[in-house]
C-alpha positions in Angstrom: -20.3 -20.1 -49.8 -19.8 -17.5 -47.3 -17.2 -15.8 -49.8 -19.8 -15.2 -52.6 -22.0 -13.4 -50.7 -23.7 -9.8 -51.0 -23.7 -8.0 -48.0 -25.8 -4.7 -47.8 -23.5 -3.0 -45.0 -20.5 -4.1 -47.7 -21.9 -2.9 -50.4 -22.8 0.3 -48.9 -19.7 0.8 -47.0 -17.3 0.0 -50.2 -19.2 1.1 -53.3 -21.9 3.4 -52.7 -20.1 5.9 -49.6 -17.1 6.0 -52.0 -18.8 7.2 -55.0 -20.6 9.7 -53.1 -17.7 11.2 -51.7 -16.2 10.8 -55.4 -19.1 13.1 -56.4 -18.4 15.5 -53.7 -21.7 14.1 -51.3 -20.0 14.3 -47.5 -23.1 13.5 -46.1 -23.5 10.1 -44.5 -25.2 7.8 -47.0 -27.5 4.8 -45.9 -29.7 2.1 -47.4 -33.0 4.3 -45.6 -30.9 7.6 -47.7 -31.9 5.4 -51.0 -35.2 4.4 -50.2 -36.1 7.9 -49.2 -34.2 9.3 -52.5 -36.2 6.9 -54.5 -40.1 7.7 -53.1 -39.5 11.1 -53.6 -37.8 10.7 -56.7 -41.2 8.8 -58.0 -43.4 11.2 -56.4 -42.0 14.2 -58.0 -42.3 12.4 -61.3 -46.1 12.1 -60.6 -46.2 8.7 -59.9 -48.8 7.4 -58.2 -49.5 6.9 -54.4 -50.6 3.8 -54.3 -48.1 2.3 -56.6 -45.3 4.1 -54.4 -46.8 2.5 -51.4 -46.6 -1.1 -52.8 -43.4 -0.6 -53.6 -42.3 0.4 -50.3 -44.4 -2.0 -48.8 -45.8 0.4 -46.6 -49.7 -0.6 -45.3 -50.9 2.6 -46.2 -50.3 5.3 -48.6 -50.6 8.0 -45.7 -48.2 6.3 -44.2 -45.7 6.7 -47.4 -46.8 10.5 -47.4 -46.7 11.1 -44.1 -42.9 10.0 -44.0 -41.3 9.9 -47.2 -42.6 12.0 -49.8 -41.0 15.5 -48.2 -39.8 16.7 -51.5 -41.2 20.3 -52.4 -44.0 20.9 -55.0 -43.6 23.3 -57.4 -46.4 25.2 -55.9 -43.7 25.5 -52.5 -40.8 26.3 -54.8 -42.7 29.0 -56.2 -44.0 30.1 -52.7 -40.2 30.2 -51.2 -38.8 32.2 -54.0 -41.2 34.7 -53.7 -40.3 35.2 -50.2 -36.7 35.2 -51.4 -37.6 37.9 -53.3 -38.7 39.7 -51.3 -35.8 39.7 -48.9 -33.2 39.7 -50.8 -32.5 42.3 -53.4 -32.2 41.4 -57.3 -28.8 41.1 -58.2 -27.0 43.3 -60.4 -24.4 41.1 -61.8 -24.5 39.1 -65.6 -23.3 36.0 -66.1 -21.1 35.5 -69.4 -21.1 31.9 -71.0 -18.0 30.7 -72.4 -17.5 31.4 -76.3 -18.5 28.5 -78.3 -21.1 27.2 -76.0 -24.7 27.1 -75.6 -26.9 27.2 -73.0 -26.7 24.1 -71.7 -22.8 23.8 -71.8 -22.6 22.2 -75.1 -19.3 22.9 -77.4 -20.3 23.5 -80.9 
């Protein structure tokens, strides 16, 4: 019966981490990384903090916000962009798109 058990460490080591490497992700990943990403994506998509708290089984919404939801909000991104534009001059180069491709890279 043991040979049919799914061990989380085995799934991570033999399935998830190799796929991450194939995608060019060299940073070490763990189940905590997946949990953090899950929480951050839920918050970024506007999910209610109480729902995220319950999904993660935290004792309080404050713990969820303080621990996992460190994603940049649009306001934070805008503020960072302003600082970057003050420090780094505007680029003068342009990027030409390949012939036959629209803006999202789908061939016509």
